Structure formats: structure tokens, C-alpha cells
A tleap script that builds the chain and sets N, CA, C and O, in Angstrom:
source leaprc.protein.ff14SB
mol = sequence {
  NMET GLY PRO VAL ASP ALA ILE VAL VAL MET
  GLY VAL SER GLY CYS GLY LYS THR SER VAL
  GLY ARG TYR LEU ALA HIE LEU LEU GLY TRP
  PRO PHE LEU GLU GLY ASP ALA PHE HIE PRO
  PRO GLU ASN VAL ALA LYS MET ALA GLY GLY
  THR PRO LEU THR ASP GLU ASP ARG GLN PRO
  TRP LEU LYS ALA ILE ALA ASP GLU ILE ASP
  ARG LEU CYS GLY THR GLU GLN ARG ALA CVAL
}
set mol.1.N position { 90.735 7.178 -17.831 }
set mol.1.CA position { 90.164 8.340 -18.507 }
set mol.1.C position { 89.192 9.023 -17.563 }
set mol.1.O position { 88.338 8.378 -16.955 }
set mol.2.N position { 89.332 10.341 -17.449 }
set mol.2.CA position { 88.466 11.113 -16.579 }
set mol.2.C position { 87.153 11.453 -17.253 }
set mol.2.O position { 86.867 10.984 -18.355 }
set mol.3.N position { 86.355 12.273 -16.583 }
set mol.3.CA position { 85.070 12.671 -17.163 }
set mol.3.C position { 85.273 13.521 -18.416 }
set mol.3.O position { 86.276 14.216 -18.575 }
set mol.4.N position { 84.301 13.435 -19.278 }
set mol.4.CA position { 84.329 14.213 -20.520 }
set mol.4.C position { 83.648 15.547 -20.266 }
set mol.4.O position { 82.526 15.591 -19.762 }
set mol.5.N position { 84.334 16.648 -20.618 }
set mol.5.CA position { 83.770 17.981 -20.435 }
set mol.5.C position { 83.111 18.500 -21.704 }
set mol.5.O position { 82.162 19.282 -21.650 }
set mol.6.N position { 83.632 18.050 -22.858 }
set mol.6.CA position { 83.097 18.543 -24.127 }
set mol.6.C position { 83.282 17.480 -25.199 }
set mol.6.O position { 84.262 16.734 -25.198 }
set mol.7.N position { 82.339 17.428 -26.096 }
set mol.7.CA position { 82.448 16.592 -27.283 }
set mol.7.C position { 82.429 17.541 -28.472 }
set mol.7.O position { 81.517 18.355 -28.614 }
set mol.8.N position { 83.437 17.430 -29.322 }
set mol.8.CA position { 83.553 18.282 -30.499 }
set mol.8.C position { 83.206 17.453 -31.726 }
set mol.8.O position { 83.820 16.415 -31.975 }
set mol.9.N position { 82.225 17.910 -32.489 }
set mol.9.CA position { 81.818 17.250 -33.732 }
set mol.9.C position { 82.412 18.062 -34.874 }
set mol.9.O position { 82.114 19.246 -35.025 }
set mol.10.N position { 83.262 17.411 -35.686 }
set mol.10.CA position { 83.951 18.122 -36.760 }
set mol.10.C position { 83.673 17.452 -38.095 }
set mol.10.O position { 83.366 16.262 -38.159 }
set mol.11.N position { 83.787 18.234 -39.156 }
set mol.11.CA position { 83.637 17.710 -40.505 }
set mol.11.C position { 83.562 18.835 -41.508 }
set mol.11.O position { 83.552 20.013 -41.152 }
set mol.12.N position { 83.509 18.453 -42.759 }
set mol.12.CA position { 83.450 19.444 -43.831 }
set mol.12.C position { 82.086 20.121 -43.859 }
set mol.12.O position { 81.116 19.629 -43.284 }
set mol.13.N position { 82.036 21.246 -44.532 }
set mol.13.CA position { 80.806 22.029 -44.649 }
set mol.13.C position { 79.683 21.181 -45.242 }
set mol.13.O position { 79.866 20.499 -46.251 }
set mol.14.N position { 78.527 21.237 -44.601 }
set mol.14.CA position { 77.346 20.568 -45.134 }
set mol.14.C position { 77.241 19.087 -44.843 }
set mol.14.O position { 76.377 18.415 -45.405 }
set mol.15.N position { 78.110 18.548 -43.965 }
set mol.15.CA position { 78.088 17.100 -43.725 }
set mol.15.C position { 77.131 16.683 -42.604 }
set mol.15.O position { 76.943 15.490 -42.366 }
set mol.16.N position { 76.524 17.659 -41.913 }
set mol.16.CA position { 75.562 17.320 -40.868 }
set mol.16.C position { 76.074 17.466 -39.446 }
set mol.16.O position { 75.502 16.889 -38.521 }
set mol.17.N position { 77.146 18.231 -39.256 }
set mol.17.CA position { 77.712 18.425 -37.915 }
set mol.17.C position { 76.676 18.973 -36.935 }
set mol.17.O position { 76.551 18.480 -35.814 }
set mol.18.N position { 75.947 19.981 -37.361 }
set mol.18.CA position { 74.962 20.594 -36.467 }
set mol.18.C position { 73.870 19.608 -36.109 }
set mol.18.O position { 73.483 19.517 -34.944 }
set mol.19.N position { 73.367 18.871 -37.077 }
set mol.19.CA position { 72.314 17.881 -36.805 }
set mol.19.C position { 72.802 16.806 -35.842 }
set mol.19.O position { 72.108 16.469 -34.883 }
set mol.20.N position { 73.987 16.268 -36.094 }
set mol.20.CA position { 74.550 15.234 -35.216 }
set mol.20.C position { 74.821 15.809 -33.836 }
set mol.20.O position { 74.492 15.183 -32.828 }
set mol.21.N position { 75.418 16.997 -33.779 }
set mol.21.CA position { 75.724 17.617 -32.496 }
set mol.21.C position { 74.484 17.894 -31.663 }
set mol.21.O position { 74.465 17.630 -30.461 }
set mol.22.N position { 73.455 18.421 -32.297 }
set mol.22.CA position { 72.213 18.709 -31.565 }
set mol.22.C position { 71.566 17.421 -31.050 }
set mol.22.O position { 71.073 17.366 -29.923 }
set mol.23.N position { 71.579 16.405 -31.880 }
set mol.23.CA position { 70.982 15.132 -31.475 }
set mol.23.C position { 71.768 14.519 -30.318 }
set mol.23.O position { 71.180 14.043 -29.347 }
set mol.24.N position { 73.096 14.532 -30.423 }
set mol.24.CA position { 73.939 13.999 -29.364 }
set mol.24.C position { 73.723 14.776 -28.067 }
set mol.24.O position { 73.600 14.177 -26.999 }
set mol.25.N position { 73.679 16.092 -28.154 }
set mol.25.CA position { 73.439 16.921 -26.967 }
set mol.25.C position { 72.086 16.584 -26.347 }
set mol.25.O position { 71.960 16.497 -25.126 }
set mol.26.N position { 71.080 16.395 -27.193 }
set mol.26.CA position { 69.742 16.028 -26.709 }
set mol.26.C position { 69.791 14.689 -25.961 }
set mol.26.O position { 69.237 14.561 -24.869 }
set mol.27.N position { 70.462 13.692 -26.559 }
set mol.27.CA position { 70.558 12.377 -25.922 }
set mol.27.C position { 71.275 12.435 -24.580 }
set mol.27.O position { 70.884 11.756 -23.631 }
set mol.28.N position { 72.321 13.245 -24.504 }
set mol.28.CA position { 73.113 13.350 -23.280 }
set mol.28.C position { 72.519 14.308 -22.258 }
set mol.28.O position { 72.874 14.259 -21.080 }
set mol.29.N position { 71.616 15.178 -22.701 }
set mol.29.CA position { 71.068 16.208 -21.822 }
set mol.29.C position { 72.056 17.330 -21.569 }
set mol.29.O position { 72.011 17.992 -20.532 }
set mol.30.N position { 72.955 17.540 -22.533 }
set mol.30.CA position { 73.979 18.579 -22.433 }
set mol.30.C position { 73.592 19.755 -23.324 }
set mol.30.O position { 72.820 19.578 -24.266 }
set mol.31.N position { 74.109 20.946 -23.049 }
set mol.31.CA position { 73.896 22.069 -23.962 }
set mol.31.C position { 74.631 21.829 -25.283 }
set mol.31.O position { 75.671 21.171 -25.325 }
set mol.32.N position { 74.070 22.374 -26.344 }
set mol.32.CA position { 74.719 22.352 -27.655 }
set mol.32.C position { 75.255 23.738 -27.941 }
set mol.32.O position { 74.515 24.719 -27.865 }
set mol.33.N position { 76.535 23.830 -28.268 }
set mol.33.CA position { 77.160 25.107 -28.618 }
set mol.33.C position { 77.522 25.060 -30.093 }
set mol.33.O position { 78.317 24.218 -30.513 }
set mol.34.N position { 76.954 25.943 -30.869 }
set mol.34.CA position { 77.213 25.998 -32.315 }
set mol.34.C position { 78.583 26.617 -32.557 }
set mol.34.O position { 78.844 27.745 -32.137 }
set mol.35.N position { 79.448 25.888 -33.228 }
set mol.35.CA position { 80.806 26.355 -33.489 }
set mol.35.C position { 80.869 27.668 -34.237 }
set mol.35.O position { 81.749 28.490 -33.978 }
set mol.36.N position { 79.942 27.877 -35.167 }
set mol.36.CA position { 79.962 29.125 -35.936 }
set mol.36.C position { 79.749 30.355 -35.048 }
set mol.36.O position { 80.158 31.460 -35.406 }
set mol.37.N position { 79.113 30.163 -33.901 }
set mol.37.CA position { 78.863 31.292 -32.995 }
set mol.37.C position { 80.151 31.830 -32.371 }
set mol.37.O position { 80.144 32.908 -31.778 }
set mol.38.N position { 81.246 31.099 -32.499 }
set mol.38.CA position { 82.518 31.520 -31.929 }
set mol.38.C position { 83.356 32.344 -32.907 }
set mol.38.O position { 84.427 32.831 -32.546 }
set mol.39.N position { 82.880 32.503 -34.135 }
set mol.39.CA position { 83.618 33.311 -35.116 }
set mol.39.C position { 83.529 34.790 -34.770 }
set mol.39.O position { 82.466 35.264 -34.367 }
set mol.40.N position { 84.631 35.529 -34.920 }
set mol.40.CA position { 84.553 36.981 -34.749 }
set mol.40.C position { 83.765 37.602 -35.912 }
set mol.40.O position { 83.631 36.982 -36.967 }
set mol.41.N position { 83.250 38.810 -35.725 }
set mol.41.CA position { 82.438 39.458 -36.764 }
set mol.41.C position { 83.145 39.556 -38.120 }
set mol.41.O position { 82.495 39.462 -39.161 }
set mol.42.N position { 84.459 39.742 -38.116 }
set mol.42.CA position { 85.191 39.845 -39.387 }
set mol.42.C position { 85.080 38.548 -40.195 }
set mol.42.O position { 84.937 38.589 -41.417 }
set mol.43.N position { 85.143 37.404 -39.518 }
set mol.43.CA position { 85.009 36.125 -40.206 }
set mol.43.C position { 83.600 35.939 -40.749 }
set mol.43.O position { 83.413 35.459 -41.866 }
set mol.44.N position { 82.619 36.321 -39.954 }
set mol.44.CA position { 81.223 36.192 -40.382 }
set mol.44.C position { 80.998 37.022 -41.647 }
set mol.44.O position { 80.340 36.569 -42.583 }
set mol.45.N position { 81.546 38.233 -41.668 }
set mol.45.CA position { 81.397 39.098 -42.845 }
set mol.45.C position { 82.079 38.480 -44.062 }
set mol.45.O position { 81.526 38.504 -45.162 }
set mol.46.N position { 83.258 37.937 -43.876 }
set mol.46.CA position { 83.962 37.296 -44.991 }
set mol.46.C position { 83.147 36.135 -45.544 }
set mol.46.O position { 82.946 36.028 -46.754 }
set mol.47.N position { 82.679 35.268 -44.653 }
set mol.47.CA position { 81.922 34.093 -45.079 }
set mol.47.C position { 80.620 34.507 -45.764 }
set mol.47.O position { 80.224 33.912 -46.766 }
set mol.48.N position { 79.957 35.530 -45.219 }
set mol.48.CA position { 78.715 36.008 -45.824 }
set mol.48.C position { 78.952 36.545 -47.228 }
set mol.48.O position { 78.074 36.469 -48.087 }
set mol.49.N position { 80.145 37.087 -47.456 }
set mol.49.CA position { 80.492 37.607 -48.777 }
set mol.49.C position { 81.061 36.553 -49.709 }
set mol.49.O position { 81.428 36.857 -50.844 }
set mol.50.N position { 81.139 35.303 -49.233 }
set mol.50.CA position { 81.643 34.226 -50.063 }
set mol.50.C position { 83.161 34.123 -50.110 }
set mol.50.O position { 83.707 33.396 -50.940 }
set mol.51.N position { 83.847 34.845 -49.226 }
set mol.51.CA position { 85.310 34.800 -49.188 }
set mol.51.C position { 85.751 33.681 -48.253 }
set mol.51.O position { 85.371 33.671 -47.083 }
set mol.52.N position { 86.549 32.735 -48.754 }
set mol.52.CA position { 87.022 31.660 -47.877 }
set mol.52.C position { 87.919 32.204 -46.765 }
set mol.52.O position { 88.652 33.174 -46.960 }
set mol.53.N position { 87.849 31.570 -45.610 }
set mol.53.CA position { 88.705 31.965 -44.498 }
set mol.53.C position { 90.098 31.379 -44.680 }
set mol.53.O position { 90.264 30.279 -45.207 }
set mol.54.N position { 91.079 32.125 -44.240 }
set mol.54.CA position { 92.467 31.648 -44.245 }
set mol.54.C position { 92.757 31.001 -42.894 }
set mol.54.O position { 91.966 31.117 -41.958 }
set mol.55.N position { 93.889 30.326 -42.803 }
set mol.55.CA position { 94.301 29.770 -41.513 }
set mol.55.C position { 94.442 30.886 -40.480 }
set mol.55.O position { 94.095 30.704 -39.312 }
set mol.56.N position { 94.948 32.036 -40.910 }
set mol.56.CA position { 95.090 33.179 -40.003 }
set mol.56.C position { 93.722 33.651 -39.509 }
set mol.56.O position { 93.571 33.998 -38.338 }
set mol.57.N position { 92.727 33.665 -40.398 }
set mol.57.CA position { 91.365 34.048 -40.007 }
set mol.57.C position { 90.808 33.103 -38.948 }
set mol.57.O position { 90.076 33.523 -38.052 }
set mol.58.N position { 91.155 31.843 -39.057 }
set mol.58.CA position { 90.590 30.830 -38.168 }
set mol.58.C position { 91.204 30.828 -36.769 }
set mol.58.O position { 90.613 30.266 -35.848 }
set mol.59.N position { 92.367 31.438 -36.588 }
set mol.59.CA position { 93.046 31.399 -35.289 }
set mol.59.C position { 92.191 31.945 -34.135 }
set mol.59.O position { 92.094 31.275 -33.107 }
set mol.60.N position { 91.570 33.123 -34.252 }
set mol.60.CA position { 90.765 33.599 -33.118 }
set mol.60.C position { 89.539 32.718 -32.856 }
set mol.60.O position { 89.090 32.585 -31.718 }
set mol.61.N position { 89.013 32.128 -33.912 }
set mol.61.CA position { 87.861 31.227 -33.784 }
set mol.61.C position { 88.263 29.969 -33.011 }
set mol.61.O position { 87.574 29.556 -32.079 }
set mol.62.N position { 89.381 29.369 -33.407 }
set mol.62.CA position { 89.858 28.174 -32.720 }
set mol.62.C position { 90.219 28.484 -31.268 }
set mol.62.O position { 89.960 27.670 -30.381 }
set mol.63.N position { 90.810 29.646 -31.017 }
set mol.63.CA position { 91.144 30.036 -29.647 }
set mol.63.C position { 89.888 30.203 -28.810 }
set mol.63.O position { 89.858 29.794 -27.649 }
set mol.64.N position { 88.847 30.801 -29.387 }
set mol.64.CA position { 87.590 30.986 -28.655 }
set mol.64.C position { 86.964 29.639 -28.284 }
set mol.64.O position { 86.435 29.482 -27.184 }
set mol.65.N position { 87.022 28.682 -29.188 }
set mol.65.CA position { 86.497 27.342 -28.895 }
set mol.65.C position { 87.349 26.680 -27.811 }
set mol.65.O position { 86.812 26.100 -26.867 }
set mol.66.N position { 88.662 26.764 -27.944 }
set mol.66.CA position { 89.560 26.185 -26.939 }
set mol.66.C position { 89.337 26.829 -25.571 }
set mol.66.O position { 89.342 26.138 -24.552 }
set mol.67.N position { 89.142 28.139 -25.546 }
set mol.67.CA position { 88.884 28.841 -24.281 }
set mol.67.C position { 87.597 28.342 -23.637 }
set mol.67.O position { 87.535 28.189 -22.417 }
set mol.68.N position { 86.572 28.086 -24.444 }
set mol.68.CA position { 85.300 27.594 -23.901 }
set mol.68.C position { 85.475 26.185 -23.342 }
set mol.68.O position { 84.933 25.872 -22.282 }
set mol.69.N position { 86.220 25.336 -24.035 }
set mol.69.CA position { 86.472 23.989 -23.522 }
set mol.69.C position { 87.272 24.070 -22.226 }
set mol.69.O position { 86.984 23.345 -21.274 }
set mol.70.N position { 88.278 24.947 -22.182 }
set mol.70.CA position { 89.053 25.146 -20.950 }
set mol.70.C position { 88.155 25.593 -19.805 }
set mol.70.O position { 88.323 25.152 -18.668 }
set mol.71.N position { 87.203 26.467 -20.108 }
set mol.71.CA position { 86.281 26.948 -19.080 }
set mol.71.C position { 85.448 25.793 -18.523 }
set mol.71.O position { 85.182 25.727 -17.323 }
set mol.72.N position { 85.042 24.889 -19.410 }
set mol.72.CA position { 84.230 23.745 -18.984 }
set mol.72.C position { 85.022 22.772 -18.115 }
set mol.72.O position { 84.475 22.156 -17.200 }
set mol.73.N position { 86.308 22.640 -18.407 }
set mol.73.CA position { 87.157 21.701 -17.672 }
set mol.73.C position { 87.206 22.087 -16.194 }
set mol.73.O position { 87.391 23.254 -15.848 }
set mol.74.N position { 87.044 21.126 -15.367 }
set mol.74.CA position { 87.106 21.379 -13.938 }
set mol.74.C position { 85.807 21.879 -13.345 }
set mol.74.O position { 85.740 22.160 -12.148 }
set mol.75.N position { 84.776 21.994 -14.160 }
set mol.75.CA position { 83.460 22.395 -13.648 }
set mol.75.C position { 82.531 21.190 -13.792 }
set mol.75.O position { 82.926 20.140 -14.299 }
set mol.76.N position { 81.351 21.354 -13.360 }
set mol.76.CA position { 80.342 20.289 -13.533 }
set mol.76.C position { 79.588 20.462 -14.856 }
set mol.76.O position { 78.651 19.718 -15.146 }
set mol.77.N position { 80.001 21.440 -15.643 }
set mol.77.CA position { 79.314 21.709 -16.904 }
set mol.77.C position { 79.882 20.847 -18.017 }
set mol.77.O position { 81.062 20.498 -18.013 }
set mol.78.N position { 79.031 20.515 -18.959 }
set mol.78.CA position { 79.399 19.728 -20.131 }
set mol.78.C position { 78.758 20.378 -21.346 }
set mol.78.O position { 77.790 21.126 -21.208 }
set mol.79.N position { 79.284 20.104 -22.531 }
set mol.79.CA position { 78.679 20.656 -23.745 }
set mol.79.C position { 79.108 19.835 -24.956 }
set mol.79.O position { 80.167 19.207 -24.974 }
set mol.80.N position { 78.258 19.868 -25.946 }
set mol.80.CA position { 78.582 19.315 -27.270 }
set mol.80.C position { 78.766 20.503 -28.174 }
set mol.80.O position { 79.048 20.338 -29.361 }
savepdb mol mol.pdb
quit
């Protein structure tokens, strides 16, 4: 197994992903990237209005996260 470029913390809403991720990043000395920051503005507006996201809504968000992990790969950078 090679070096780890990113650790992804996943779970249902309200389970403590951000708290665990921030703590893990602190312990490792890595930057913490908040997953919600990768949502496009349309998703943020939907969520703010209480409208659940569809799988189609989530595609650009998941791609943005995957792109960031790809960017980290092969560099000396790491992130949680």
C-alpha cells in the first residue's frame, strides 16, 4: 500500500463527520476540507430551502470531491 493522499469521512447527516474529520486532521497535521464546500450553488440553495438532493444533484458535488482527491494524488499534499 502506498502513501495516503486523502482520508474521506462519510456518514449520515448529523453523525459527527465534521467533528471527527477536524480532529483527525488536527492529529495528522493535515488540512481539513469540508465536503459541503464542494457543492455547487444550486445544491446549496436547494438544501437551504429544505429540498432533498437527488442523485443527479449530487453528481457535480461528487465529481468535485473526486477531482480534489485526484489533484492531491502524486503531490506531497494530504487532506482529510
